OpenMM code with the backbone's topology and positions (N, CA, C; nanometers):
from openmm import Vec3, app, unit

residues = "UNK UNK UNK UNK UNK UNK UNK UNK UNK UNK UNK UNK UNK UNK UNK UNK UNK UNK UNK UNK UNK UNK UNK UNK UNK UNK UNK UNK UNK UNK UNK UNK UNK UNK UNK UNK UNK UNK UNK UNK UNK UNK UNK UNK UNK UNK UNK UNK UNK UNK UNK UNK UNK UNK UNK UNK UNK UNK UNK UNK UNK UNK UNK UNK UNK UNK UNK UNK UNK UNK UNK UNK UNK UNK UNK UNK UNK UNK UNK UNK UNK UNK UNK UNK UNK UNK UNK UNK UNK UNK UNK UNK UNK UNK UNK UNK UNK UNK UNK UNK UNK UNK UNK UNK UNK UNK UNK UNK".split()
positions = [
    Vec3(2.0015, 8.8393, 7.0797),
    Vec3(1.9237, 8.7416, 7.0046),
    Vec3(1.8179, 8.8164, 6.9244),
    Vec3(1.8216, 8.8048, 6.7954),
    Vec3(1.7218, 8.8701, 6.7116),
    Vec3(1.6171, 8.7687, 6.6673),
    Vec3(1.4952, 8.8155, 6.6625),
    Vec3(1.3838, 8.7298, 6.6242),
    Vec3(1.3184, 8.7850, 6.4986),
    Vec3(1.2943, 8.6982, 6.4027),
    Vec3(1.2199, 8.7342, 6.2821),
    Vec3(1.0820, 8.6705, 6.2934),
    Vec3(0.9787, 8.7458, 6.2591),
    Vec3(0.8421, 8.6935, 6.2598),
    Vec3(0.7874, 8.6957, 6.1183),
    Vec3(0.7100, 8.5915, 6.0866),
    Vec3(0.6433, 8.5873, 5.9576),
    Vec3(0.5013, 8.5398, 5.9790),
    Vec3(0.4052, 8.6171, 5.9314),
    Vec3(0.2633, 8.5847, 5.9466),
    Vec3(0.2167, 8.5059, 5.8254),
    Vec3(0.1820, 8.3803, 5.8482),
    Vec3(0.1388, 8.2916, 5.7408),
    Vec3(-0.0116, 8.2918, 5.7195),
    Vec3(-0.0857, 8.3607, 5.8043),
    Vec3(-0.2312, 8.3619, 5.7873),
    Vec3(-0.2630, 8.4255, 5.6524),
    Vec3(-0.3477, 8.3611, 5.5777),
    Vec3(-0.3774, 8.4052, 5.4422),
    Vec3(-0.3125, 8.3154, 5.3379),
    Vec3(-0.2162, 8.2362, 5.3799),
    Vec3(-0.1564, 8.1372, 5.2918),
    Vec3(-0.2306, 8.0053, 5.3093),
    Vec3(-0.2036, 7.9098, 5.2226),
    Vec3(-0.2691, 7.7797, 5.2267),
    Vec3(-0.1665, 7.6701, 5.2531),
    Vec3(-0.2098, 7.5561, 5.3078),
    Vec3(-0.1162, 7.4459, 5.3308),
    Vec3(-0.0379, 7.4069, 5.2050),
    Vec3(-0.1001, 7.4128, 5.0886),
    Vec3(-0.0300, 7.3815, 4.9644),
    Vec3(0.0870, 7.4751, 4.9376),
    Vec3(0.0760, 7.6007, 4.9837),
    Vec3(0.1870, 7.6956, 4.9696),
    Vec3(0.3069, 7.6494, 5.0525),
    Vec3(0.2792, 7.5976, 5.1720),
    Vec3(0.3852, 7.5497, 5.2607),
    Vec3(0.4576, 7.4326, 5.1952),
    Vec3(0.3806, 7.3354, 5.1484),
    Vec3(0.4403, 7.2184, 5.0843),
    Vec3(0.5070, 7.2548, 4.9521),
    Vec3(0.4647, 7.3657, 4.8901),
    Vec3(0.5193, 7.4081, 4.7613),
    Vec3(0.6485, 7.4862, 4.7703),
    Vec3(0.7068, 7.4991, 4.8884),
    Vec3(0.8368, 7.5645, 4.9007),
    Vec3(0.8366, 7.6982, 4.9717),
    Vec3(0.7203, 7.7506, 5.0072),
    Vec3(0.7152, 7.8798, 5.0759),
    Vec3(0.7927, 7.8759, 5.2075),
    Vec3(0.7717, 7.7721, 5.2860),
    Vec3(0.8377, 7.7632, 5.4157),
    Vec3(0.9893, 7.7586, 5.4015),
    Vec3(1.0362, 7.6890, 5.3032),
    Vec3(1.1796, 7.6813, 5.2789),
    Vec3(1.2372, 7.8199, 5.2473),
    Vec3(1.1666, 7.8975, 5.1654),
    Vec3(1.2126, 8.0336, 5.1326),
    Vec3(1.2117, 8.1231, 5.2564),
    Vec3(1.1104, 8.1095, 5.3407),
    Vec3(1.1012, 8.1917, 5.4615),
    Vec3(1.2163, 8.1603, 5.5567),
    Vec3(1.2404, 8.0328, 5.5807),
    Vec3(1.3476, 7.9923, 5.6725),
    Vec3(1.4830, 8.0383, 5.6200),
    Vec3(1.5073, 8.0183, 5.4922),
    Vec3(1.6349, 8.0611, 5.4335),
    Vec3(1.6530, 8.2119, 5.4463),
    Vec3(1.5494, 8.2874, 5.4156),
    Vec3(1.5608, 8.4331, 5.4208),
    Vec3(1.5777, 8.4827, 5.5645),
    Vec3(1.5124, 8.4191, 5.6609),
    Vec3(1.5319, 8.4573, 5.8017),
    Vec3(1.6766, 8.4322, 5.8432),
    Vec3(1.7311, 8.3192, 5.8008),
    Vec3(1.8714, 8.2892, 5.8294),
    Vec3(1.9625, 8.3919, 5.7629),
    Vec3(1.9320, 8.4284, 5.6373),
    Vec3(2.0115, 8.5286, 5.5669),
    Vec3(2.0038, 8.6653, 5.6345),
    Vec3(1.8959, 8.6912, 5.7069),
    Vec3(1.8814, 8.8164, 5.7818),
    Vec3(1.9619, 8.8149, 5.9112),
    Vec3(2.0127, 8.6990, 5.9488),
    Vec3(2.0915, 8.6876, 6.0709),
    Vec3(2.0082, 8.6634, 6.1953),
    Vec3(1.8818, 8.6269, 6.1783),
    Vec3(1.7945, 8.6016, 6.2926),
    Vec3(1.8390, 8.4741, 6.3643),
    Vec3(1.8261, 8.4752, 6.4962),
    Vec3(1.8587, 8.3552, 6.5728),
    Vec3(1.7334, 8.2735, 6.6020),
    Vec3(1.6165, 8.3359, 6.5838),
    Vec3(1.4894, 8.2667, 6.6042),
    Vec3(1.3905, 8.3133, 6.4979),
    Vec3(1.3079, 8.2211, 6.4514),
    Vec3(1.2021, 8.2523, 6.3557),
    Vec3(1.0693, 8.2113, 6.4162),
    Vec3(0.9764, 8.3063, 6.4237),
    Vec3(0.8428, 8.2795, 6.4746),
    Vec3(0.7466, 8.2819, 6.3562),
    Vec3(0.6807, 8.1692, 6.3340),
    Vec3(0.5835, 8.1555, 6.2251),
    Vec3(0.4434, 8.1623, 6.2848),
    Vec3(0.3678, 8.2638, 6.2474),
    Vec3(0.2316, 8.2815, 6.2970),
    Vec3(0.1382, 8.2161, 6.1962),
    Vec3(0.0660, 8.1139, 6.2409),
    Vec3(-0.0200, 8.0408, 6.1473),
    Vec3(-0.1646, 8.0359, 6.1907),
    Vec3(-0.1984, 8.0918, 6.3030),
    Vec3(-0.3383, 8.0947, 6.3449),
    Vec3(-0.3647, 8.0079, 6.4653),
    Vec3(-0.4880, 8.0032, 6.5030),
    Vec3(-0.5307, 7.9514, 6.6320),
    Vec3(-0.5160, 7.8024, 6.6535),
    Vec3(-0.5351, 7.7212, 6.5580),
    Vec3(-0.5271, 7.5768, 6.5782),
    Vec3(-0.6454, 7.5221, 6.6544),
    Vec3(-0.6243, 7.4183, 6.7341),
    Vec3(-0.7333, 7.3467, 6.8001),
    Vec3(-0.7874, 7.4142, 6.9253),
    Vec3(-0.7182, 7.5049, 6.9859),
    Vec3(-0.7569, 7.5523, 7.1182),
    Vec3(-0.8564, 7.6677, 7.1160),
    Vec3(-0.9328, 7.6844, 7.0124),
    Vec3(-1.0226, 7.7990, 7.0050),
    Vec3(-1.1650, 7.7669, 7.0487),
    Vec3(-1.1895, 7.6499, 7.1050),
    Vec3(-1.3209, 7.6189, 7.1595),
    Vec3(-1.4171, 7.5543, 7.0630),
    Vec3(-1.3724, 7.5161, 6.9465),
    Vec3(-1.4576, 7.4498, 6.8477),
    Vec3(-1.4077, 7.3064, 6.8326),
    Vec3(-1.4970, 7.2191, 6.7993),
    Vec3(-1.4630, 7.0785, 6.7811),
    Vec3(-1.3435, 7.0656, 6.6869),
    Vec3(-1.2565, 6.9659, 6.7097),
    Vec3(-1.1442, 6.9477, 6.6178),
    Vec3(-1.1893, 6.9376, 6.4721),
    Vec3(-1.0966, 6.9418, 6.3849),
    Vec3(-1.1134, 6.9411, 6.2399),
    Vec3(-1.1342, 7.0810, 6.1857),
    Vec3(-1.1165, 7.1821, 6.2708),
    Vec3(-1.0997, 7.3191, 6.2259),
    Vec3(-1.2146, 7.3674, 6.1380),
    Vec3(-1.3304, 7.3745, 6.1952),
    Vec3(-1.4524, 7.4126, 6.1258),
    Vec3(-1.4365, 7.5472, 6.0551),
    Vec3(-1.4669, 7.5501, 5.9254),
    Vec3(-1.4668, 7.6714, 5.8431),
    Vec3(-1.3357, 7.7491, 5.8439),
    Vec3(-1.2253, 7.6835, 5.8541),
    Vec3(-1.0982, 7.7545, 5.8534),
    Vec3(-0.9879, 7.6644, 5.8013),
    Vec3(-0.8794, 7.7242, 5.7588),
    Vec3(-0.7645, 7.6433, 5.7205),
    Vec3(-0.6446, 7.6708, 5.8093),
    Vec3(-0.6597, 7.7550, 5.9122),
    Vec3(-0.5425, 7.7890, 5.9929),
    Vec3(-0.4932, 7.6713, 6.0743),
    Vec3(-0.5828, 7.5835, 6.1204),
    Vec3(-0.5380, 7.4640, 6.1910),
    Vec3(-0.4602, 7.3729, 6.0989),
    Vec3(-0.5085, 7.3557, 5.9794),
    Vec3(-0.4383, 7.2748, 5.8803),
    Vec3(-0.3074, 7.3403, 5.8393),
    Vec3(-0.3044, 7.4717, 5.8385),
    Vec3(-0.1823, 7.5442, 5.8055),
    Vec3(-0.0751, 7.5177, 5.9100),
    Vec3(-0.1129, 7.5226, 6.0366),
    Vec3(-0.0179, 7.4930, 6.1438),
    Vec3(0.0352, 7.3514, 6.1343),
    Vec3(-0.0525, 7.2577, 6.1041),
    Vec3(-0.0084, 7.1187, 6.0870),
    Vec3(0.0889, 7.1056, 5.9698),
    Vec3(0.0626, 7.1773, 5.8607),
    Vec3(0.1519, 7.1728, 5.7446),
    Vec3(0.2894, 7.2304, 5.7798),
    Vec3(0.2906, 7.3404, 5.8552),
    Vec3(0.4170, 7.4022, 5.8967),
    Vec3(0.4972, 7.3043, 5.9813),
    Vec3(0.4340, 7.2482, 6.0814),
    Vec3(0.5054, 7.1603, 6.1737),
    Vec3(0.5496, 7.0307, 6.1070),
    Vec3(0.4679, 6.9782, 6.0191),
    Vec3(0.5041, 6.8564, 5.9462),
    Vec3(0.6254, 6.8826, 5.8558),
    Vec3(0.6248, 6.9967, 5.7891),
    Vec3(0.7358, 7.0301, 5.7007),
    Vec3(0.8642, 7.0530, 5.7797),
    Vec3(0.8551, 7.1256, 5.8910),
    Vec3(0.9739, 7.1496, 5.9726),
    Vec3(1.0316, 7.0188, 6.0257),
    Vec3(0.9447, 6.9268, 6.0581),
    Vec3(0.9899, 6.7989, 6.1129),
    Vec3(1.0560, 6.7102, 6.0077),
    Vec3(1.0060, 6.7132, 5.8844),
    Vec3(1.0471, 6.6157, 5.7845),
    Vec3(1.1374, 6.6667, 5.6732),
    Vec3(1.1459, 6.7949, 5.6515),
    Vec3(1.2211, 6.8478, 5.5370),
    Vec3(1.3708, 6.8537, 5.5680),
    Vec3(1.4441, 6.7648, 5.5087),
    Vec3(1.5880, 6.7576, 5.5343),
    Vec3(1.6627, 6.8819, 5.4870),
    Vec3(1.6144, 6.9466, 5.3801),
    Vec3(1.6856, 7.0642, 5.3279),
    Vec3(1.6826, 7.1817, 5.4263),
    Vec3(1.5871, 7.1829, 5.5188),
    Vec3(1.5797, 7.2924, 5.6159),
    Vec3(1.6857, 7.2804, 5.7246),
    Vec3(1.7422, 7.1652, 5.7414),
    Vec3(1.8388, 7.1436, 5.8494),
    Vec3(1.9692, 7.2201, 5.8295),
    Vec3(1.9915, 7.2720, 5.7106),
    Vec3(2.1109, 7.3546, 5.6915),
    Vec3(2.0964, 7.4912, 5.7576),
    Vec3(1.9725, 7.5304, 5.7907),
    Vec3(1.9474, 7.6613, 5.8519),
    Vec3(1.8925, 7.6535, 5.9934),
    Vec3(1.8325, 7.5424, 6.0333),
    Vec3(1.7698, 7.5348, 6.1649),
    Vec3(1.8347, 7.4271, 6.2510),
    Vec3(1.8244, 7.4480, 6.3838),
    Vec3(1.8562, 7.3423, 6.4779),
    Vec3(1.7309, 7.2564, 6.4847),
    Vec3(1.7350, 7.1398, 6.4270),
    Vec3(1.6155, 7.0558, 6.4066),
    Vec3(1.5397, 7.0270, 6.5355),
    Vec3(1.6078, 7.0156, 6.6468),
    Vec3(1.5409, 6.9766, 6.7709),
    Vec3(1.4821, 7.0943, 6.8475),
    Vec3(1.4771, 7.2135, 6.7886),
    Vec3(1.4339, 7.3311, 6.8636),
    Vec3(1.2988, 7.3857, 6.8184),
    Vec3(1.2147, 7.3024, 6.7596),
    Vec3(1.0821, 7.3473, 6.7182),
    Vec3(0.9956, 7.3605, 6.8432),
    Vec3(0.9472, 7.4821, 6.8696),
    Vec3(0.8659, 7.5085, 6.9878),
    Vec3(0.7199, 7.5143, 6.9477),
    Vec3(0.6391, 7.4232, 7.0021),
    Vec3(0.4964, 7.4166, 6.9719),
    Vec3(0.4128, 7.4559, 7.0924),
    Vec3(0.4674, 7.5336, 7.1836),
    Vec3(0.3991, 7.5672, 7.3076),
    Vec3(0.2737, 7.6501, 7.2889),
    Vec3(0.2651, 7.7271, 7.1840),
    Vec3(0.1480, 7.8095, 7.1569),
    Vec3(0.0776, 7.7516, 7.0351),
    Vec3(-0.0532, 7.7293, 7.0462),
    Vec3(-0.1272, 7.6655, 6.9367),
    Vec3(-0.1298, 7.7499, 6.8098),
    Vec3(-0.1109, 7.8802, 6.8195),
    Vec3(-0.1219, 7.9663, 6.7028),
    Vec3(0.0088, 8.0028, 6.6367),
    Vec3(0.1197, 7.9570, 6.6931),
    Vec3(0.2475, 7.9886, 6.6309),
    Vec3(0.3470, 7.8770, 6.6557),
    Vec3(0.4489, 7.8777, 6.5753),
    Vec3(0.5590, 7.7819, 6.5884),
    Vec3(0.6876, 7.8620, 6.5805),
    Vec3(0.7774, 7.8394, 6.6740),
    Vec3(0.9061, 7.9085, 6.6687),
    Vec3(1.0182, 7.8059, 6.6586),
    Vec3(1.1213, 7.8447, 6.5890),
    Vec3(1.2365, 7.7577, 6.5706),
    Vec3(1.3641, 7.8378, 6.5893),
    Vec3(1.4667, 7.7719, 6.6401),
    Vec3(1.5958, 7.8363, 6.6558),
    Vec3(1.6770, 7.8122, 6.5301),
    Vec3(1.7364, 7.9186, 6.4798),
    Vec3(1.8155, 7.9107, 6.3567),
    Vec3(1.9640, 7.8991, 6.3893),
    Vec3(2.0369, 7.8368, 6.3005),
    Vec3(2.1815, 7.8287, 6.3154),
    Vec3(2.2405, 7.9681, 6.2945),
    Vec3(2.3547, 7.9969, 6.3566),
    Vec3(2.4146, 8.1299, 6.3410),
    Vec3(2.4585, 8.1571, 6.1972),
    Vec3(2.4398, 8.2798, 6.1554),
    Vec3(2.4881, 8.3247, 6.0253),
    Vec3(2.5910, 8.4345, 6.0513),
    Vec3(2.7182, 8.4070, 6.0271),
    Vec3(2.8219, 8.5055, 6.0582),
    Vec3(2.8193, 8.6289, 5.9675),
    Vec3(2.7566, 8.6169, 5.8509),
    Vec3(2.7542, 8.7298, 5.7577),
    Vec3(2.6139, 8.7494, 5.7003),
    Vec3(2.5236, 8.8122, 5.7759),
    Vec3(2.3872, 8.8360, 5.7237),
    Vec3(2.3924, 8.9186, 5.5964),
    Vec3(2.3071, 8.8824, 5.5006),
    Vec3(2.3091, 8.9497, 5.3709),
    Vec3(2.1731, 9.0073, 5.3319),
    Vec3(2.0784, 9.0077, 5.4237),
    Vec3(1.9425, 9.0507, 5.3930),
    Vec3(1.8880, 9.1293, 5.5115),
    Vec3(1.7992, 9.2242, 5.4852),
    Vec3(1.7405, 9.3029, 5.5928),
    Vec3(1.5907, 9.2766, 5.6129),
    Vec3(1.5253, 9.2177, 5.5126),
    Vec3(1.3813, 9.1903, 5.5246),
    Vec3(1.3425, 9.0745, 5.4333),
    Vec3(1.2221, 9.0234, 5.4572),
    Vec3(1.1707, 8.9139, 5.3741),
    Vec3(1.1323, 8.9668, 5.2363),
    Vec3(1.1605, 8.8883, 5.1338),
    Vec3(1.1197, 8.9192, 4.9954),
    Vec3(1.0607, 8.7925, 4.9378),
    Vec3(0.9296, 8.7853, 4.9320),
    Vec3(0.8677, 8.6628, 4.8798),
    Vec3(0.7955, 8.6866, 4.7516),
] * unit.nanometer
topology = app.Topology()
chain = topology.addChain("A")
for resn in residues:
    res = topology.addResidue(resn, chain)
    for name in ("N", "CA", "C"):
        topology.addAtom(name, app.Element.getBySymbol(name[0]), res)
């Protein structure tokens, strides 16, 4: 089982909604990864009142999870029911098998 990781910290929620997440998922699938781990930051569990004071990483995580849940075009590459939200700072998803990987790294 190969895992691809992508660090989204430094990106904005608008980037996610603008198609970045779709490109990342597609490219991970093209790499032949069976799992994709998206690192988006700490979220709510960092000891500060909700609403993510002075940061966008909590909002970034919400944008990632909302897009994974609702974007129908992503279902061609992911098993929709396998979104793992167990860690507040990352989201992992299981990808469908790719019998012929055509990529070795992310190109964004």
